[in-house]
N, C-alpha and C positions, 0 to 999 in steps of 0.2 A: 119162634125165636126172637123176631123183631119186637113182638109185644112184650116179651120178658125184658129185653134190653131197655125199652122205653119205660117200663115200670121201675127198673133199677135206677135209671137216670132221674126219674121223678122223685124217688125216695132220697137219693143223694142230694138233690136240689132242696127238698124240704128239710132234710137234716142240716144242710149248710145254713139255711135261713134261721133254723133254731139256734145255731151256735154263733150267730153273728154278734160280734162284740160292739159295745158302744164306742163312739169316736173318742180319741184320746189326745190331750194336749200335753206336750212335754215342756215343763217349765224349768228354767235355770233361775234360782231364787237366792239372793244374798241371805246368809244365815240369820242376819238380824231380823229379817221379815218372816222367817220360816214359821215361828209360832203363830203369827197372825194369819198366814196362808192356811194353816191347818184349821183355824177357826172359820175362816171365810169360805173355804172350799165347799163345805156341805151345801150351802145355799145355791152356789153356782152349779154344782154337779146335779143337784136335784132339778134345777130349772132347765138345764140344757140336755139332760140325760146323757152326760158324757163323763169322762174320767180325767183327773189331773194327775200326771206323773211328775212329782217334784224332786228335783236334784238341788240340794242346798249346799252352799259353800261360800267362800270369800268371793267377792265380786271380781277380784283380779284373776283368780283361778278359773272361774266360770267364763270370763272374757277370753282367756287363753284357750279354753276348750272350744268355744264358739269359733274362734279364728282358725282352730285346727280342724273344723268341720263337724263337730259334734251336732247331731240333728235335733236341736231344740226348736221349739216353736216361738217361745217368748223368753225374754231375758229381763228379770226384775233386779236391777242393780241397786246398790245403796248409794250411788253417786250419779253425777251427770257426765263425768269425763268419759267413761267407757261406752255408754250408749252413743255419745257423740262420735267417738272413734269408729264404732261400727257403722253409724250412719254415713260418715265420710267415706268409709271403705265400700259403700254400696251394698252392705249386707243386711239392710233392714227394709221393711215395707215403708214407702214414703209417707211422711206425716204421722207415723205411728209412735214417735218418741214423745212420751208424756210423763209428767211428774205424778206419781201415785200416792206419795206420802212424804213427810219430813221426819227424819229420825231424831231421837232424843237420847241422851246419855244418862246413866245412873251410876251412883257409887254403891257398890255392893260390899257389905261387911259380914264376915262370918259370925255365927252366933257366939263362938268362943270369945271373940274380941268384943262384940257389942254387949255381952253380959259380964265381962271382966271389969269389975270396978277399979282394980288397980291400974288398968291400962289408960283410964281417962276417957275412953270412948263411950262408956255406958251412959253417962249423964247426957252428953250432947246428942248421941244417936237416938236415945229414947225420947228426948224432947222433940227432935225433928220428925221421928216416926209417928208421933201423935198428932201432928199438924200437917197442913199442906204448904207450910212456909218454905220458900225456896232457900237453898243453901246460899250463904254469902261467901265472897271470896275468902274471908278470914276463916270461916268455919271449914271450908274445903281444904284450905292450907293446913289447918290444925289436924284435920282427920287424916290427910294424906302425908303430911310432912313429918309427923312425929314418929318415933320408933324405927324399927327395922323391918316392918311388915312387908311381905312380898305382895306385889300388885299385879294382877293379871290384866293384860291388854291384848286385843287382837293385833296381828301383824299389820302395822301401818302401811306397808307396801302393797298389801293385798286387800285389806278390809277398810272401808271408809270410816267406820266407827273407831277403829284403832288409830287411824290417821288423825281424826278429830280429837281423840283423847290425848295423844302425844302433843299436838299443837296447843291444847289447853294447858297441859303441864308446863310447856315452854312459856306460854303467855303469863302464867301465874308464877314464873321463875322457880318452879319446883323441880324442873328436869335435872339440873346438876346433882341434886341430892337424892333423886329417885331413880335415875337411869340404871343404877346397879341393882335395884330391887324389882325391876320390871320383868315379868315372865310373859313372853309372847306366845299367844295362841294362834292357831291357823286361821280361825274365824270366830264369830261371835258364839256359835254353838259349841265350839271347842273350848272357848273361854269358860263357858258355864260348866262344862264337864270338869275342867281343871279345878274350878272352885269347889265343885261337889266332892272331888277327890282330896281336897285339902292341900293342893299344891300352891295355893295362894291364899293370903289372909283377906285381901280385898280385891275388888275388880272394878275397872272402868268399862262397863259393858252397855249395850243398848238397853233402853228402858223396857222395851218389849221382851227382851230375854230375861231381865230382872223380874218382871211380873210373872214369868213362867217358872221361876225357881221355887215358888210356894214358900214354905216355912224353912227352907234350907238356910236362909240367912236374912239379914236385914238390908234394905236398900233405900236410897233417897234419890229423888230426881235432881239432876243438875240443871240449872237454868240455861236456856238455849244460848243466851248471850255470852256464856263462858267459852264457847267453842265455835268454830266455823259452821255455817249452816250445812245440814246434811239433807240435801234435796235428792230424793230417791226416784230414779226414772226407770221406765220400762220401754222396751221396743219389741215389735213383732219382727221376727227374723224372715228375711226374704225367702229362705229355703223351706218355709213351712208348707205343708200340704193341707193345713186346716186354717186357711186365712180367715174365713168367715167366723169360725168358732173363736179364733184368737182375738178378732175384733170385738166379739161379744164379751170376752173376759176383760179386755182393756176397758170397755165401756162400763162393765160391772164394777171394776176397781175404782173407776172415776165417778161412780154414781153417788148421789147425795146420801143414800142409805149407808154405803160402805164408808164414805168419808166421815160421816157422823160417828160411825162405830170405831174409827181408828183411835180415838182418845182412850177407849177402854182397853185397847191392845198395846198402848205405849207409844203411839205416834201422833204427830200433828197432821191435820189435813193438808192436802196439796195446796200450793199457791193458787189463787184465783186464776182460772184459765184466761180471763180477759186481760190479765196483766202479763200473760206469757208464761209458758211452762218450759221453754227451751233453756 
């Protein structure tokens, strides 16, 4: 009887080992960086033999979930303000707050508008699409200010890219004539969905999201000096049970290899660490 019990215990132990799951990191990622994470995750997961579970949304909503106790391991915000607030609240691993990228904005235009010669958009947008020439303030004002086209922007209260877009419109003095034409999305990913559904004719969205739209529309990068800098910071949350693995991901995102790859994904590299990333 004792021998049989020992054999059963051994079989259960071996079976449990066979079912053992790889370690998992739970990430709260601003929607603007979500397409980039999906590209970058493969290399990291293969190297660490782990899994990334990604929850994407507006930085403001994710911040609220973290303060409410949601068990994330890392928070990749699209701003500096919310990681700083978490740090001040003692909810992060000391010295883990790092800039991982700098965001860029793009003007997305539906194919219906960009190919409609009567709208006046086709000539300018086609010219800009064939070159890497940056939009001038006058060109941006012409594209955004004319007509009654609906413009999709992420909620500026929750999404840093939406906040930067609205501040740019105010700086260019376009806000008074455009505020009634703006459609607010919950976050950058939601903005892309609304544009796909035809609920907006144009969108001021993250460049990384615009690159992910494929042939659904035409888009042009907006020069960074048109809007406030979008410094995107990440923090490791103090409640994590995978601190060593979280540190590896932080180092991976800050590595030269990833930083050089960011341009292809619609972002600028993080500021030089010697100049300070706080």
